[in-house]
Each structure stands twice: as C-alpha cells, then as structure tokens.
C-alpha positions, -999 to 999 in steps of 0.1 A, spaced: 558 -790 -588 577 -790 -556 603 -766 -572 574 -743 -584 560 -743 -548 593 -737 -531 603 -706 -554 570 -692 -555 564 -695 -517 597 -683 -507 590 -650 -526 553 -647 -517 562 -652 -479 592 -628 -480 573 -601 -497 542 -606 -477 562 -605 -443 580 -575 -455 549 -556 -464 532 -564 -429 563 -555 -410 569 -520 -427 532 -512 -426 533 -519 -388 564 -498 -386 548 -469 -406 518 -470 -382 540 -470 -351 563 -445 -361 549 -421 -385 521 -394 -377 495 -393 -403 504 -367 -430 539 -360 -414 568 -365 -436 602 -379 -426 631 -378 -450 650 -410 -450 682 -421 -470 698 -386 -468 665 -370 -479 663 -394 -511 632 -412 -497 603 -392 -482 581 -413 -457 546 -400 -451 518 -421 -435 487 -421 -456 456 -444 -458 445 -451 -495 408 -461 -496 408 -460 -534 428 -480 -560 461 -473 -575 474 -437 -575 447 -429 -549 419 -429 -575 385 -430 -558 360 -457 -558 322 -458 -551 307 -459 -516 309 -497 -516 344 -496 -531 361 -515 -502 340 -545 -508 342 -543 -546 382 -541 -541 381 -571 -519 362 -591 -543 385 -579 -571 416 -589 -550 402 -624 -546 393 -627 -582 431 -616 -591 446 -642 -567 423 -669 -580 435 -660 -617 472 -659 -606 467 -694 -592 456 -706 -627 489 -689 -641 509 -707 -614 494 -740 -622 501 -735 -660 537 -724 -656 564 -747 -663 587 -755 -634 617 -738 -651 598 -705 -660 615 -685 -633 603 -652 -646 566 -663 -649 567 -679 -614 585 -650 -597 560 -625 -614 531 -646 -602 545 -647 -566 551 -608 -565 516 -599 -577 501 -624 -554 520 -613 -524 512 -576 -531 475 -584 -537 474 -603 -504 494 -575 -485 469 -548 -495 440 -572 -492 450 -576 -456 446 -538 -450 412 -538 -468 397 -566 -449 409 -556 -413 396 -519 -414 378 -494 -434 409 -468 -431 423 -482 -465 456 -496 -473 485 -482 -453 509 -463 -477 541 -446 -466 568 -443 -491 566 -409 -509 554 -385 -522 583 -380 -547 585 -345 -563 594 -353 -599 595 -317 -609 564 -320 -633 543 -342 -609 541 -355 -574 545 -393 -575 519 -408 -552 526 -425 -518 530 -465 -520 541 -492 -501 560 -526 -504 530 -544 -517 525 -518 -544 562 -522 -555 559 -560 -556 525 -555 -578 542 -533 -601 574 -552 -605 555 -585 -609 530 -571 -635 560 -558 -655 577 -591 -655 545 -611 -660 539 -588 -691 573 -594 -704 569 -631 -699 536 -633 -717 549 -610 -745 579 -633 -748 557 -664 -750 537 -647 -777 567 -635 -797 583 -672 -796 567 -695 -821 578 -725 -804 561 -714 -773 528 -715 -791 535 -749 -804 537 -763 -769 502 -752 -763 489 -772 -792 474 -807 -785 499 -836 -783 478 -861 -804 468 -851 -838 455 -875 -865 469 -876 -900 438 -859 -914 443 -831 -891 478 -820 -908 
C-alpha cells in the first residue's frame, strides 16, 4: 500500500501543483481573449474561462453545481480503482493519479468562482477545425483516461487477469 501511495501521491501532487501554477500565470500574464504565440509560434496561449464541460460544451443554468458534484463522484470512483489496483500495476495507478489530479485541478476553479475553469493553451488551427483551448488538468485527464482505458482493455483481453478476480476458495462441487 505504501508503494501505491508514494507513486500515486507523487504524480497527483506534481500535476495538481503544475495546474495551479500555470493557471495563476495565465491569469496574471494573459489578457482575456488575447493570444500570445509561445515556442516559436507552435503553441498559442489564450486566456479563456470554460463554464461548460469538455470542448466548451454548454451545461444548464445549475451546471456549475452539477459539474462539482460529478467531479466529486469521479474522484470517489477513482479512489475505488486505486484501492483495487495491485501495487505493481504502474499503468493503472498512474492513470488514476492523472485523472484524479486533473479532476481536482478543474474542481478547484469551479468551487472558487463562477467564471469557470481557467483554460489557456490553444486554440490550435488544425486546418479543418480549431482545437479548443485547454489547460494542464485537461491534459492530465485525457492522458490518464487513455491509459486507464488501455489498462482496463488489457485486463479484459488477458484471461489470467480475470482468474485473479475469481474467489480464492471454491468447493469441489463448484468445479
């Protein structure tokens, strides 16, 4: 358990601190809607406030409170995945830490004010569409969700992983 806590806690803390610091920098350095090109023009930085969900999709009037409750529910569910993960399952533990850190980072913004989540990386012109503005928490959620999906898929694809989930004691009549 200690190994799980150290790995997960380190990732969670690092991402959460990076998210808070970069959002603070964006608030202090970028004017709302103004774009600055960073990294030789490769990365546009534009301060925006997202009161909706992913990709700026709108939510109803009470959406802020619904999203706060949903975030807390997700963190609770991730705690269950953390508890059930084996100490050596680094992919599962890392993915849980990334999604949890991202959820908490965006939750902090939703709780502290009604302006929404601070986003500042983007938008990216992909030629056929503009990729929405996002933040460090969003990157952690996305990377963690992909890793978690792969971890769960790997578990489903491996028949020995399913055997681990069977009860340890079976009577002779059950076989």
